[in-house]
ZAKOL-839736 format. One line per field, with one value per atom (N, C-alpha, C): residue number from 1; residue in three letters; atom name; x, y, z. Coordinates in Angstrom, 2 decimals, padded with zeros to 5 digits, m for minus. Layout:
# ZAKOL-839736
i = c(NUM;...)
aa = c(ALA;...)
at = c(CA;...)
px = c(X;...)
py = c(Y;...)
pz = c(Z;...)
# end
This chain:
# ZAKOL-839736
i = c(1;1;1;2;2;2;3;3;3;4;4;4;5;5;5;6;6;6;7;7;7;8;8;8;9;9;9;10;10;10;11;11;11;12;12;12;13;13;13;14;14;14;15;15;15;16;16;16;17;17;17;18;18;18;19;19;19;20;20;20;21;21;21;22;22;22;23;23;23;24;24;24;25;25;25;26;26;26;27;27;27;28;28;28;29;29;29;30;30;30;31;31;31;32;32;32;33;33;33;34;34;34;35;35;35;36;36;36;37;37;37;38;38;38;39;39;39;40;40;40;41;41;41;42;42;42;43;43;43;44;44;44;45;45;45;46;46;46;47;47;47;48;48;48;49;49;49;50;50;50;51;51;51;52;52;52;53;53;53;54;54;54;55;55;55;56;56;56;57;57;57;58;58;58;59;59;59;60;60;60;61;61;61;62;62;62;63;63;63;64;64;64;65;65;65;66;66;66;67;67;67;68;68;68;69;69;69;70;70;70;71;71;71;72;72;72;73;73;73;74;74;74;75;75;75;76;76;76;77;77;77;78;78;78;79;79;79;80;80;80;81;81;81;82;82;82;83;83;83;84;84;84;85;85;85;86;86;86;87;87;87;88;88;88;89;89;89;90;90;90;91;91;91;92;92;92;93;93;93;94;94;94;95;95;95;96;96;96;97;97;97;98;98;98;99;99;99;100;100;100;101;101;101;102;102;102;103;103;103;104;104;104;105;105;105;106;106;106;107;107;107;108;108;108;109;109;109;110;110;110;111;111;111;112;112;112;113;113;113;114;114;114;115;115;115;116;116;116;117;117;117;118;118;118;119;119;119;120;120;120;121;121;121)
aa = c(MET;MET;MET;MET;MET;MET;SER;SER;SER;ASP;ASP;ASP;MET;MET;MET;THR;THR;THR;GLU;GLU;GLU;GLY;GLY;GLY;ASP;ASP;ASP;ARG;ARG;ARG;VAL;VAL;VAL;ALA;ALA;ALA;VAL;VAL;VAL;LEU;LEU;LEU;GLY;GLY;GLY;VAL;VAL;VAL;ARG;ARG;ARG;VAL;VAL;VAL;ARG;ARG;ARG;LEU;LEU;LEU;GLY;GLY;GLY;ALA;ALA;ALA;ASP;ASP;ASP;ALA;ALA;ALA;THR;THR;THR;VAL;VAL;VAL;ASP;ASP;ASP;ASP;ASP;ASP;VAL;VAL;VAL;ARG;ARG;ARG;ALA;ALA;ALA;LEU;LEU;LEU;LYS;LYS;LYS;THR;THR;THR;TRP;TRP;TRP;LEU;LEU;LEU;GLU;GLU;GLU;ARG;ARG;ARG;GLU;GLU;GLU;GLU;GLU;GLU;PRO;PRO;PRO;LEU;LEU;LEU;GLU;GLU;GLU;GLU;GLU;GLU;LEU;LEU;LEU;VAL;VAL;VAL;SER;SER;SER;GLU;GLU;GLU;ARG;ARG;ARG;HIS;HIS;HIS;LEU;LEU;LEU;THR;THR;THR;ILE;ILE;ILE;GLU;GLU;GLU;GLU;GLU;GLU;GLN;GLN;GLN;ALA;ALA;ALA;GLY;GLY;GLY;THR;THR;THR;ASP;ASP;ASP;GLY;GLY;GLY;PRO;PRO;PRO;ASP;ASP;ASP;GLY;GLY;GLY;ARG;ARG;ARG;MET;MET;MET;GLY;GLY;GLY;PRO;PRO;PRO;ASP;ASP;ASP;LEU;LEU;LEU;GLU;GLU;GLU;LEU;LEU;LEU;VAL;VAL;VAL;LEU;LEU;LEU;ARG;ARG;ARG;VAL;VAL;VAL;LEU;LEU;LEU;GLY;GLY;GLY;ASP;ASP;ASP;VAL;VAL;VAL;VAL;VAL;VAL;THR;THR;THR;LEU;LEU;LEU;ALA;ALA;ALA;ALA;ALA;ALA;LEU;LEU;LEU;THR;THR;THR;GLU;GLU;GLU;TYR;TYR;TYR;THR;THR;THR;ALA;ALA;ALA;ARG;ARG;ARG;ALA;ALA;ALA;VAL;VAL;VAL;LYS;LYS;LYS;THR;THR;THR;TRP;TRP;TRP;THR;THR;THR;ASN;ASN;ASN;ASN;ASN;ASN;ARG;ARG;ARG;ARG;ARG;ARG;ARG;ARG;ARG;LEU;LEU;LEU;GLN;GLN;GLN;ARG;ARG;ARG;GLY;GLY;GLY;ASP;ASP;ASP;PRO;PRO;PRO;ASP;ASP;ASP;PRO;PRO;PRO;GLN;GLN;GLN;ILE;ILE;ILE;ARG;ARG;ARG;PRO;PRO;PRO;LEU;LEU;LEU;ASP;ASP;ASP;PRO;PRO;PRO;GLY;GLY;GLY;ARG;ARG;ARG;GLU;GLU;GLU)
at = c(N;CA;C;N;CA;C;N;CA;C;N;CA;C;N;CA;C;N;CA;C;N;CA;C;N;CA;C;N;CA;C;N;CA;C;N;CA;C;N;CA;C;N;CA;C;N;CA;C;N;CA;C;N;CA;C;N;CA;C;N;CA;C;N;CA;C;N;CA;C;N;CA;C;N;CA;C;N;CA;C;N;CA;C;N;CA;C;N;CA;C;N;CA;C;N;CA;C;N;CA;C;N;CA;C;N;CA;C;N;CA;C;N;CA;C;N;CA;C;N;CA;C;N;CA;C;N;CA;C;N;CA;C;N;CA;C;N;CA;C;N;CA;C;N;CA;C;N;CA;C;N;CA;C;N;CA;C;N;CA;C;N;CA;C;N;CA;C;N;CA;C;N;CA;C;N;CA;C;N;CA;C;N;CA;C;N;CA;C;N;CA;C;N;CA;C;N;CA;C;N;CA;C;N;CA;C;N;CA;C;N;CA;C;N;CA;C;N;CA;C;N;CA;C;N;CA;C;N;CA;C;N;CA;C;N;CA;C;N;CA;C;N;CA;C;N;CA;C;N;CA;C;N;CA;C;N;CA;C;N;CA;C;N;CA;C;N;CA;C;N;CA;C;N;CA;C;N;CA;C;N;CA;C;N;CA;C;N;CA;C;N;CA;C;N;CA;C;N;CA;C;N;CA;C;N;CA;C;N;CA;C;N;CA;C;N;CA;C;N;CA;C;N;CA;C;N;CA;C;N;CA;C;N;CA;C;N;CA;C;N;CA;C;N;CA;C;N;CA;C;N;CA;C;N;CA;C;N;CA;C;N;CA;C;N;CA;C;N;CA;C;N;CA;C;N;CA;C;N;CA;C;N;CA;C;N;CA;C;N;CA;C;N;CA;C;N;CA;C;N;CA;C;N;CA;C;N;CA;C;N;CA;C;N;CA;C;N;CA;C;N;CA;C)
px = c(169.08;169.06;170.36;170.57;171.91;172.33;171.39;171.76;172.96;173.21;174.35;175.56;175.65;176.92;177.60;178.96;179.77;180.40;180.89;181.43;182.64;182.76;183.89;183.49;182.44;181.93;181.58;182.05;181.76;180.54;179.64;178.51;178.70;178.54;178.63;177.56;177.92;177.08;176.37;175.12;174.40;174.11;174.40;174.06;174.62;174.35;174.92;175.44;176.30;176.97;176.50;175.99;175.64;176.68;177.29;178.18;177.86;177.74;177.48;178.77;178.64;179.75;180.27;181.23;181.87;180.99;179.90;179.03;178.09;178.03;177.09;177.70;176.73;177.19;176.81;177.33;177.03;175.43;174.84;173.39;172.72;173.29;172.76;172.79;173.90;173.96;172.95;172.76;171.80;170.28;170.08;168.76;168.48;169.45;169.26;169.06;169.73;169.40;167.99;167.51;166.14;165.15;165.51;164.63;164.62;165.73;165.70;164.97;164.97;164.32;162.83;162.36;160.99;160.32;161.20;160.78;160.49;159.35;158.90;159.67;160.06;159.81;160.90;161.90;162.91;162.47;161.43;160.81;160.29;159.60;159.18;160.26;161.38;162.55;163.12;163.25;163.82;162.92;161.58;160.67;160.58;160.80;160.77;162.16;163.14;164.51;165.18;164.85;165.61;166.64;166.73;167.63;168.10;169.44;169.92;170.51;170.40;171.00;171.82;173.19;174.13;174.99;175.25;176.31;177.68;178.63;179.92;180.89;182.14;183.26;183.44;183.75;184.01;185.29;185.25;186.34;187.16;186.53;187.29;187.17;186.96;186.79;188.14;188.01;189.23;190.10;191.42;192.22;191.86;191.95;191.60;190.11;189.28;187.85;187.50;186.52;186.14;184.90;183.97;182.71;182.92;181.82;181.89;182.46;183.28;183.81;182.84;181.57;180.56;179.90;179.44;178.58;177.54;176.56;175.51;175.68;175.48;175.68;174.38;173.76;172.43;172.77;172.56;172.85;171.61;171.48;170.27;170.57;169.59;169.86;168.86;169.45;168.58;168.34;167.57;167.26;165.93;165.83;164.48;164.39;165.62;165.62;166.89;166.91;168.09;168.87;170.17;171.03;170.48;169.92;169.43;168.24;167.31;166.17;166.56;167.42;167.91;168.55;169.36;169.99;168.94;167.89;166.89;166.07;165.72;164.89;165.73;167.02;167.88;168.12;168.33;168.60;167.31;166.19;164.94;164.66;164.90;164.75;165.80;167.04;168.07;167.79;167.27;166.95;165.83;164.83;163.70;164.22;165.05;165.64;166.48;167.41;168.23;167.37;166.34;165.50;164.79;164.41;163.78;164.79;165.98;167.05;167.48;167.53;167.91;166.87;165.65;164.62;164.80;165.42;165.59;166.94;167.96;169.33;170.19;171.18;172.15;173.14;173.77;174.71;174.09;175.01;174.47;175.15;174.39;175.05;175.64;175.57;176.21;176.40;175.22;175.17;175.85;176.50;177.01;176.60;175.98;175.52;176.30;176.87;177.63;177.41;177.44;177.34;178.51;178.14;179.17;180.11;181.38;182.45;182.45;181.95;181.91;183.32;184.32;185.67;186.20;185.63;186.11;185.19;183.97;183.03;183.26)
py = c(203.15;203.31;203.48;203.26;203.37;204.80;205.75;207.14;207.66;207.06;207.44;206.91;206.06;205.49;206.41;206.37;207.18;206.23;206.75;205.97;205.22;204.00;203.14;202.35;202.71;201.94;200.55;199.45;198.09;197.66;196.89;196.39;194.95;194.37;192.94;192.24;191.24;190.46;189.39;189.33;188.30;187.18;185.98;184.98;183.65;182.66;181.24;180.79;179.86;179.16;177.70;177.24;175.82;175.20;174.08;173.37;171.91;171.30;169.91;169.15;167.86;166.94;166.47;165.54;165.13;164.32;163.65;162.97;163.82;165.13;166.08;166.46;166.89;167.28;168.80;169.38;170.88;170.89;169.99;170.02;169.97;169.25;169.15;170.56;171.22;172.57;173.49;173.46;174.24;173.88;172.60;172.21;172.68;172.50;172.99;174.53;175.31;176.79;177.06;176.35;176.55;176.12;175.05;174.57;175.60;176.17;177.22;178.39;178.89;180.02;179.91;178.57;178.36;177.84;177.67;177.13;178.23;178.12;179.12;178.95;179.96;181.36;182.02;181.30;181.80;182.51;181.88;182.36;183.84;184.03;185.32;186.37;185.96;186.93;187.25;186.29;186.47;187.37;187.04;187.83;189.32;189.54;190.90;191.57;190.80;191.33;191.61;190.79;190.79;189.72;188.85;187.62;187.43;187.27;186.73;185.40;184.52;183.26;183.11;182.93;182.93;181.74;181.21;180.19;180.97;180.32;180.95;179.84;180.12;179.15;178.83;177.66;177.31;177.90;178.36;179.09;178.33;177.32;176.57;175.09;174.56;173.07;172.39;171.10;170.27;170.05;169.93;169.59;168.27;168.16;166.84;166.58;167.64;167.49;166.97;165.93;165.36;166.02;166.55;167.06;168.49;169.17;170.53;171.49;172.37;173.45;174.60;174.41;175.42;175.36;176.48;176.53;177.59;177.49;178.50;179.41;180.76;181.76;182.46;182.41;183.15;184.44;185.56;186.81;187.60;188.00;188.88;190.30;191.02;192.46;193.16;193.75;194.48;193.61;194.23;193.65;193.03;191.92;191.36;189.93;189.34;188.05;187.95;187.12;186.79;185.66;185.58;184.55;183.09;183.04;181.79;181.39;182.36;181.99;181.69;182.38;182.08;180.72;180.34;179.09;177.93;178.20;177.26;177.04;178.05;177.99;177.23;177.53;176.93;175.46;175.12;173.77;172.93;173.45;172.72;172.49;173.54;173.33;172.40;172.46;171.56;170.18;169.99;168.60;168.00;168.77;168.35;168.01;168.90;168.70;167.42;167.21;166.07;164.78;164.75;163.60;163.33;164.28;164.05;163.63;164.12;163.77;162.32;161.82;160.45;159.46;159.84;159.03;158.75;159.73;159.73;159.28;159.50;159.24;158.57;157.98;157.39;158.49;158.04;158.90;159.85;160.42;161.32;162.72;163.81;165.05;165.66;165.07;165.50;167.02;167.77;169.19;169.67;170.78;171.49;172.95;173.42;174.82;175.48;176.62;177.43;178.86;179.62;181.04;181.69;182.69;183.47;184.09;184.23;184.88;186.33;187.22;188.65;189.23;188.74;189.23;188.79;187.70;187.19;187.52;188.05;188.33;189.69)
pz = c(150.35;148.92;148.28;147.00;146.33;146.12;146.35;146.18;146.93;148.10;148.93;148.42;147.43;147.00;146.09;146.14;145.17;144.22;143.07;142.11;142.71;142.36;142.90;144.20;144.83;145.95;145.48;146.31;145.96;146.71;146.14;146.77;146.95;148.03;148.20;147.37;146.62;145.78;146.60;146.70;147.17;146.23;146.51;145.54;145.91;145.03;145.20;143.85;144.00;142.91;142.91;141.72;141.56;140.65;141.09;140.22;140.22;139.02;138.91;138.76;139.21;139.27;137.90;138.05;136.74;135.82;136.37;135.49;134.70;135.05;134.35;132.92;132.07;130.80;130.63;129.57;129.32;129.08;128.56;128.43;129.71;130.72;132.12;132.65;132.54;133.07;132.48;131.21;130.54;130.92;131.06;131.46;132.85;133.79;135.10;135.12;134.37;134.24;133.84;132.80;132.27;133.50;134.21;135.29;136.38;136.78;137.88;137.40;136.19;135.73;135.80;135.75;135.82;137.13;138.03;139.35;140.36;141.01;141.95;143.21;143.93;143.69;142.82;142.38;141.55;140.32;139.70;138.43;138.65;139.84;140.18;140.21;140.94;141.11;139.79;138.87;137.55;136.77;136.71;135.85;136.39;137.68;138.21;138.17;137.58;137.42;138.67;139.73;140.99;141.07;140.10;140.16;138.78;138.60;137.34;137.48;136.48;136.61;135.30;135.51;134.38;134.46;133.23;133.12;133.00;133.68;133.55;133.69;133.33;133.47;134.93;135.29;136.68;137.21;138.49;139.01;139.99;140.52;141.62;141.55;140.32;140.19;140.47;140.77;141.01;139.78;139.88;138.80;138.16;136.75;136.19;136.12;136.23;136.21;134.73;134.78;133.50;133.02;133.79;133.34;132.88;132.55;131.98;132.92;132.60;133.50;133.41;133.76;133.78;135.12;135.54;136.74;136.48;137.35;137.42;138.49;138.24;139.28;139.38;140.52;140.76;141.60;141.11;141.75;142.11;143.19;143.62;143.44;142.74;142.46;143.36;144.52;145.41;146.67;147.58;148.90;148.89;148.05;147.89;148.65;148.90;149.47;150.31;151.37;152.06;151.46;151.82;151.28;151.72;152.90;153.40;152.51;152.37;151.48;150.14;149.47;148.09;148.04;149.04;149.11;149.28;150.11;150.25;148.95;148.35;147.06;146.04;145.91;144.90;145.24;146.51;146.93;146.59;147.02;146.62;145.24;144.33;142.95;142.36;142.77;142.27;142.71;143.84;144.28;143.43;143.10;142.23;140.92;140.27;138.93;138.96;140.04;140.07;140.13;140.95;141.02;139.71;139.00;137.58;136.64;136.71;135.76;136.13;137.32;137.58;137.06;136.97;136.39;134.90;134.15;132.76;132.32;133.04;132.66;133.75;133.28;134.23;134.81;135.82;136.53;137.43;138.26;139.25;139.09;138.84;138.56;139.77;140.99;142.23;142.35;142.50;142.57;143.85;143.80;144.98;144.85;146.00;146.12;147.18;146.72;147.75;147.62;148.69;148.60;147.78;147.07;146.36;147.32;146.92;147.77;147.26;147.96;147.45;147.09;147.69;147.49;146.19;145.53;144.31;143.12;143.39;142.35;141.73)
# end
């Protein structure tokens, strides 16, 4: 439990980062966020407040990037899921969203999913 922690102790943040490629728009980022919030089992984690999904400025995008400099960060709050499971859930949901988007729009959002770097969070 957290009761053994003292003020100033750092807790490693468990989570993943989702970044869309240069063909994606800000609307794509926001649509994907909404999709992830409603996709099982992520929806359950969000509704039980075990997971947050946030838009944030990109931290490690390539120079000269043409698309939005936004990414989605999914952070797990507590010991409710492993990084492997969260990555799998996220990858499956992003793949479904990408396939649906391709049917409706041109371009490839080229999503990338990576674990968070606890040292930088």
